[in-house]
C-alpha positions in Angstrom: -46.9 45.3 -19.3 -45.1 42.7 -21.8 -41.9 44.8 -21.3 -41.9 44.3 -17.7 -42.7 40.7 -17.8 -39.8 39.9 -20.2 -37.4 41.7 -18.0 -38.7 39.9 -14.8 -38.1 36.8 -16.9 -34.5 37.6 -17.7 -33.7 38.4 -13.9 -35.5 35.1 -13.1 -33.1 33.2 -15.4 -30.0 35.2 -14.2 -30.7 34.4 -10.6 -31.4 30.6 -11.2 -28.2 30.3 -13.5 -26.2 32.0 -10.7 -27.8 29.4 -8.0 -26.9 26.6 -10.6 -23.2 27.7 -10.6 -22.9 28.0 -6.9 -24.8 24.6 -6.2 -22.6 21.6 -5.2 -23.8 18.0 -5.9 -25.0 15.9 -3.1 -21.8 13.6 -3.4 -18.8 14.5 -5.1 -15.7 12.6 -6.0 -12.9 14.7 -5.6 -10.4 14.1 -8.8 -8.3 15.7 -11.5 -9.0 14.1 -14.9 -6.5 15.1 -17.5 -6.2 14.9 -21.0 -2.6 15.9 -21.2 -0.3 14.6 -18.6 1.5 16.7 -16.0 2.7 16.6 -12.6 0.0 17.6 -10.2 1.4 19.5 -7.2 -0.4 22.4 -5.3 2.4 23.4 -3.4 5.3 25.6 -4.3 8.8 25.5 -3.4 8.2 28.1 -0.9 5.2 26.3 0.5 7.9 23.1 1.2 10.2 25.3 3.0 7.4 26.6 5.2 6.3 23.0 5.8 9.9 22.0 6.7 10.5 25.1 9.1 7.9 24.4 11.8 6.8 28.0 12.0 3.3 27.4 11.4 1.1 26.8 8.7 -1.2 29.7 7.5 -4.7 29.2 6.2 -3.9 29.5 2.7 -1.0 26.7 3.0 -3.3 24.5 4.7 -5.7 24.6 2.0 -3.3 23.8 -0.5 -1.8 20.8 1.9 -5.4 19.5 2.3 -6.0 19.8 -1.4 -2.6 17.7 -2.3 -3.5 14.9 0.3 -7.5 14.7 -0.7 -7.4 15.1 -4.5 -6.2 12.1 -6.7 -4.5 12.5 -9.9 -5.9 10.4 -12.8 -4.2 10.3 -16.4 -6.5 8.5 -19.0 -5.0 8.2 -22.4 -7.0 8.1 -25.4 -7.8 4.4 -26.4 -10.0 3.2 -29.1 -10.7 -0.4 -28.6 -10.4 -2.4 -31.7 -14.0 -3.8 -31.9 -12.9 -6.8 -34.2 -11.1 -8.2 -31.5 -12.9 -10.0 -28.5 -13.6 -8.2 -25.4 -11.1 -10.2 -23.2 -7.9 -12.1 -24.3 -8.5 -14.4 -21.2 -11.1 -15.4 -19.0 -9.7 -13.3 -16.1 -8.0 -10.4 -15.1 -4.7 -10.3 -13.5 -3.8 -7.8 -10.8 -0.5 -7.0 -9.3 0.7 -5.4 -6.4 4.3 -4.2 -5.5 5.7 -1.7 -2.8 8.6 -0.7 -5.1 10.7 1.4 -2.5 10.4 4.7 -3.8 11.2 3.6 -7.2 14.9 3.5 -7.0 15.1 1.1 -9.8 12.3 2.2 -11.9 14.5 1.9 -15.1 14.9 -1.8 -14.3 11.1 -2.3 -13.5 10.2 -0.8 -17.1 13.0 -3.1 -18.4 11.1 -6.1 -17.2 7.6 -4.8 -18.7 9.2 -3.6 -22.0 11.7 -6.3 -22.9 11.5 -9.2 -20.2 13.8 -11.4 -22.3 16.4 -9.0 -22.0 16.0 -8.8 -18.3 16.1 -12.3 -18.1 19.2 -13.1 -20.0 21.1 -10.2 -18.2 20.2 -11.3 -14.5 19.4 -15.2 -14.7 23.2 -16.3 -13.8 22.4 -14.4 -10.5 20.2 -17.6 -9.5 20.6 -21.2 -9.7 20.3 -23.0 -12.9 17.4 -25.2 -11.9 15.5 -21.8 -11.0 15.9 -20.5 -14.5 12.7 -21.6 -16.3 10.9 -20.4 -12.7 12.2 -16.7 -13.5 10.9 -16.9 -17.2 7.5 -17.7 -15.8 7.6 -15.3 -13.2 8.5 -12.4 -15.6 5.8 -13.6 -18.1 3.2 -13.6 -15.2 4.2 -10.1 -14.0 4.2 -8.7 -17.3 0.7 -9.9 -18.3 -0.9 -8.0 -15.4 -3.9 -5.8 -16.4 -3.9 -3.7 -13.2 -1.0 -3.0 -11.1 -1.2 -1.6 -7.4 1.9 0.3 -6.3 3.1 1.4 -2.8 6.3 3.9 -2.1 5.8 5.9 -5.3 8.1 8.8 -5.6 7.5 12.0 -7.5 9.8 15.1 -7.9 12.2 13.6 -5.0 16.1 13.8 -5.5 16.8 10.4 -4.1 15.0 8.9 -7.4 16.3 11.8 -9.6 13.2 14.0 -9.3 11.2 11.4 -11.7 7.6 11.0 -11.8 8.0 7.1 -11.3 4.3 6.2 -11.7 3.9 8.1 -14.8 7.3 6.5 -16.3 6.2 3.3 -15.9 2.5 4.0 -17.1 4.1 5.6 -20.4 6.2 2.5 -20.7 3.4 0.1 -20.9 0.8 2.3 -22.4 -1.5 2.3 -19.2 -3.7 4.7 -17.4 -2.9 5.6 -13.9 -4.1 7.3 -10.7 -1.7 8.6 -7.7 -2.4 9.6 -4.1 -0.4 11.6 -2.0 0.6 9.7 1.0 3.4 12.2 2.5 5.1 15.4 1.5 8.7 14.4 1.8 10.8 17.2 3.8 14.1 15.4 4.8 16.1 16.9 1.9 15.1 20.4 3.4 15.6 19.5 6.9 19.1 17.9 6.6 20.0 21.0 3.8 20.6 18.5 0.7 21.7 20.0 -2.6 18.2 20.4 -4.5 16.8 21.6 -7.7 13.7 24.1 -6.6 12.3 23.6 -10.2 11.8 19.5 -9.9 11.8 19.2 -6.2 7.8 18.3 -5.2 8.3 15.9 -2.3 5.7 13.7 -3.3 5.3 10.3 -2.1 2.4 7.8 -2.1 0.1 5.2 -3.6 -0.7 4.5 -7.4 -2.8 2.3 -9.6 -2.1 1.4 -13.3 -4.8 0.2 -15.4 -5.1 -1.3 -18.8 -8.7 -0.2 -18.9 -10.3 3.3 -18.1 -10.3 4.7 -14.8 -13.9 6.2 -14.3 -13.2 7.8 -11.1 -11.2 7.8 -7.9 -11.0 8.9 -4.3 -8.5 9.0 -1.5 -9.2 7.8 2.3 -7.1 9.0 4.8 -6.5 6.6 7.5 -6.4 7.5 11.4 -3.0 9.1 12.5 -1.1 6.4 14.8 2.3 8.1 14.2 3.2 11.8 14.2 5.9 11.8 11.3 6.9 15.4 11.4 7.1 15.9 15.1 8.3 12.5 16.0 11.3 12.2 13.6 12.5 15.6 14.7 12.9 14.7 18.2 16.4 13.5 19.8 16.5 9.8 19.9 16.9 7.8 23.0 20.2 6.0 24.0 18.1 2.9 23.8 17.0 4.0 20.0 20.4 4.7 19.1 21.7 1.1 20.2 18.6 -0.6 18.3 19.6 1.4 15.0 23.2 0.0 15.5 22.1 -3.6 16.0 19.7 -3.2 13.0 22.8 -2.2 10.8 25.2 -4.9 12.4 22.9 -7.9 12.8 20.0 -7.4 10.2 21.9 -5.4 7.6 19.2 -2.8 7.5 19.6 0.9 8.0 16.8 2.8 9.9 16.3 6.1 8.7 15.0 9.7 9.9 12.1 10.4 7.4 10.9 13.8 8.2 7.3 14.3 6.4 3.9 15.6 6.5 0.9 13.6 6.1 -0.2 9.9 7.0 -1.0 6.8 5.4 -4.1 6.5 3.0 -5.8 4.2 0.5 -6.4 5.2 -3.1 -9.6 3.8 -4.4 -10.4 3.6 -8.1 -13.3 2.3 -10.3 -12.2 0.8 -13.8 -14.3 0.2 -16.7 -14.0 -3.4 -18.3 -14.5 -3.7 -22.1 -18.1 -5.5 -21.3 -18.8 -2.1 -19.3 -18.8 -3.7 -15.9 -17.1 -1.9 -13.3 -14.6 -3.4 -10.7 -13.1 -1.3 -7.9 -9.3 -1.4 -7.0 -8.0 -0.3 -3.8 -4.3 0.2 -3.1 -3.3 1.1 0.8 -0.4 1.1 2.7 -0.8 0.5 6.5 1.6 2.2 9.2 4.6 0.1 10.2 5.6 3.0 13.1 2.7 1.7 15.2 1.2 -1.2 17.2 -0.7 -3.8 15.5 -3.9 -2.4 17.3 -3.5 0.8 15.6 -3.1 -0.9 12.3 -6.3 -2.8 13.0 -8.0 0.7 13.7 -6.9 1.7 10.3 -8.3 -1.4 8.8 -11.7 -0.9 10.5 -11.7 2.7 9.2 -10.9 1.7 5.8 -13.3 -1.2 5.6 -16.2 1.1 7.0 -15.3 3.6 4.0 -15.3 0.6 1.5 -18.3 -1.2 2.8 -21.2 0.3 0.6 -19.1 -0.6 -2.7 -21.6 -3.2 -4.6 -18.7 -3.7 -7.3 -16.4 -6.5 -7.0 -13.6 -5.0 -5.2 -9.8 -6.1 -5.0 -7.9 -4.6 -1.8 -4.5 -4.7 -2.3 -1.3 -3.2 -0.3 1.4 -3.5 2.1 -0.4 -3.9 5.5 2.8 -4.1 7.4 1.5 -7.2 9.5 5.0 -7.8 11.6 3.2 -8.3 14.7 5.2 -5.6 16.2 6.1 -1.7 15.6 9.0 0.1 14.2 8.5 3.3 15.9 11.7 4.8 17.5 11.6 3.5 21.1 12.8 4.4 24.8 13.1 2.8 28.0 10.0 4.4 29.2 8.2 3.3 26.2 9.3 -0.4 26.5 8.1 -0.2 30.1 4.8 1.2 29.4 4.2 -1.1 26.7 4.7 -3.8 28.6 2.6 -3.0 31.6 -0.1 -1.9 29.2 -0.1 -5.4 27.4 -2.6 -7.8 29.3 -0.8 -10.8 28.2 2.3 -9.5 30.0 0.4 -8.6 33.2 -1.3 -12.0 32.9 2.0 -14.1 32.8 3.3 -12.1 35.9 0.4 -12.8 37.8 0.2 -16.4 36.5 3.9 -17.3 37.4 4.3 -15.0 40.3 4.9 -17.9 42.9 7.9 -19.5 41.0 11.0 -17.5 41.4 12.3 -16.0 38.4 9.6 -17.5 36.2 7.9 -14.1 35.2 11.1 -12.8 33.9 12.2 -16.0 32.0 8.8 -16.4 30.8 9.1 -13.0 28.6 12.1 -14.7 26.5 10.4 -18.0 26.2 7.0 -17.0 25.0 8.4 -14.4 22.8 10.8 -16.9 21.2 7.9 -19.6 20.9 5.3 -16.9 19.6 7.6 -15.9 16.7 8.1 -19.7 15.8 4.2 -19.9 15.6 3.9 -16.6 13.8 7.1 -17.4 11.5 5.7 -16.4 7.9 2.0 -16.5 9.1 0.8 -13.3 10.7 -2.7 -15.0 10.6 -1.7 -17.7 13.1 -3.8 -18.4 16.0 -3.4 -16.4 19.1 -3.2 -18.1 22.5 -3.8 -15.4 25.1 -1.3 -14.8 28.0 1.7 -17.3 26.7 1.7 -17.1 23.0 -0.4 -13.9 21.8 -0.5 -12.9 17.9 -1.5 -9.1 18.0 -2.2 -9.3 14.0 -4.7 -12.2 14.2 -7.4 -9.5 15.3 -7.2 -8.2 12.0 -7.6 -11.5 10.1 -10.7 -12.4 12.2 -12.2 -9.1 11.4 -11.5 -9.5 7.7 -12.9 -12.9 7.6 -16.2 -12.1 9.1 -16.7 -8.7 7.4 -19.9 -8.1 5.4 -20.5 -5.2 2.7 -23.9 -3.5 2.4 -24.7 -6.2 -0.5 -24.1 -8.9 1.8 -21.1 -10.0 0.0 -17.8 -11.0 2.1 -14.3 -11.3 1.1 -13.3 -14.7 -0.6 -10.7 -16.0 2.3 -11.0 -19.5 1.0 -8.4 -21.8 0.1 -9.1 -24.7 -2.5 -6.3 -26.6 -3.9 -7.5 -26.3 -7.4 -7.6 -22.3 -7.1 -4.3 -21.8 -5.5 -1.0 -21.4 -7.5 0.7 -24.1 -5.9 -2.0 -26.8 -4.9 -1.9 -25.8 -1.1 -5.2 -25.1 0.9 -6.0 -23.2 3.8 -7.0 -19.5 4.6 -6.8 -17.0 1.9 -4.8 -19.7 -0.3 -7.0 -18.7 -3.5 -5.6 -15.3 -3.4 -2.4 -15.3 -1.6 0.5 -18.0 -1.8 0.6 -20.3 0.9 3.5 -22.7 1.9 3.7 -25.6 4.1 4.3 -23.1 6.9 2.1 -20.0 6.5 2.5 -17.8 3.5 5.3 -17.3 0.8 7.0 -14.3 2.5 7.1 -10.6 0.8 9.9 -9.0 2.6 12.9 -10.1 4.1 15.8 -8.8 6.3 19.5 -10.1 5.0 20.1 -11.7 8.3 19.5 -13.7 10.5 18.0 -15.9 7.8 15.9 -18.1 10.1 13.5 -15.6 11.3 13.9 -12.6 9.0 10.8 -13.6 6.7 7.5 -11.6 6.7 4.1 -11.6 4.7 3.5 -7.8 4.6 1.7 -7.7 1.2 -1.8 -8.9 0.6 -4.9 -9.3 -1.9 -8.2 -9.3 -0.4 -10.8 -10.0 -2.9 -14.7 -9.2 -2.8 -16.7 -11.1 -5.4 -19.9 -10.5 -7.0 -22.8 -13.1 -7.2 -20.4 -15.9 -7.7 -18.2 -13.9 -10.1 -14.9 -12.2 -10.0 -13.5 -15.0 -7.7 -9.8 -15.0 -7.0 -7.5 -17.8 -7.7 -3.7 -18.3 -8.5 -2.3 -16.0 -5.8 1.6 -15.8 -6.4 4.7 -14.3 -4.8 7.1 -13.7 -7.5 10.4 -13.9 -5.5 12.9 -14.7 -8.2 12.5 -11.4 -10.2 13.7 -9.6 -6.9 16.4 -12.2 -6.2 18.1 -12.2 -9.5 18.7 -8.6 -9.4 21.9 -7.6 -7.7 21.0 -5.8 -4.3 17.1 -6.6 -5.3 14.8 -4.1 -7.2 13.0 -3.5 -4.0 12.6 -4.9 -0.3 9.4 -6.2 -1.1 8.4 -8.8 -3.6 5.7 -8.4 -6.3 2.6 -10.3 -5.7 -0.3 -11.2 -8.3 -3.8 -12.6 -8.2 -6.3 -13.5 -11.3 -10.0 -12.4 -10.9 -12.2 -14.8 -12.9 -14.9 -12.9 -15.2 
């Protein structure tokens, strides 16, 4: 009898053990946490060829692709803090954000962080003498960042010499980092580029570097509003070809075909400060090849996923607040766009009795709307005559409330802004006399080609972790021949 009881007990333990091995936790953060650094890709070179071929995606390939898009890569280096030193070297932490344009100039970015004085003396002659001291200040400001959010990060792409651009920068400054795959870049395969199969990974996405340990990470995939793979392979219309020639001739900008799988996302991480407090950092990149209303839906979806966060939160990224869309166009698209636009329809009705007025009103209102929105995508929207399609996003952000009752700090106090300016979002983003300091500009025409695309939005906690000193660091980019990136880096300080 005792022997039978013992056997039953052993069987029960085995059954419970199997059950526990199979049971999944109620809430699981998907992430890879590695002690030894290596590039994470779940896709083989053969997988990439199949993704480029449009021959259908098998069940196995779909699972690997989905895993690539939903699993952030975390690398924490072993760091032992010297307990004889104070917890913080300053009463705030500094967060930087930079869309680094694939990382074409990653070596130059590393030079800035490793030896800013070498960078300064190499390129200070490319700006006016009077701006030299300001360049030196900008370099010091950026280098002293504790957290760095990055957009447009390449890993294993021929255009950036197959480098892991985020790992290179993180290793150069001895920071931890997390990476989220936004796209699998397939253009090199589609257009028959010469490739190194051993090093071609095709990864492109968002990253966050942190001086402090990264405790966990997750990825939020944003609603799709542009089908990159299908649309980029389509034959371009005559109107689109004219637009591309005009962009090259007038604005000195090339519109490239980018065949890729995937879509926009946000990388969200929790970092642990030396005093054991947790702060959440989110790096996102909204779609430029869709209308502002579609970007608004992406923001709605993202904030709906962030609203349960009770930690202080810094939301950073390229929000592509251009007030327009850059997707390929056609005559049909332009006609449909206008007749779906209530402001356009309203003008036609309001001015129908005046000969020629409905047509002329389009040119006048477009010009004046661009003037009102110059450097200020948050500008007031006047329906029918001077609409601002991006305004809805900023109004929504201003009234958004988290589950703990906190809201984004959208204030602008002259004593908290970097230049004494006050107004909406001046604490976290640098304002100017007209709107905000631009973070993106086209070469020509200089009077209208300035845009504020990159932003910080900060959720404090119980009167702490408040944003101040928001800055756009333009001279760093402008001092370098042909610019380091097509975006300027920005910073904000968060009080402790």
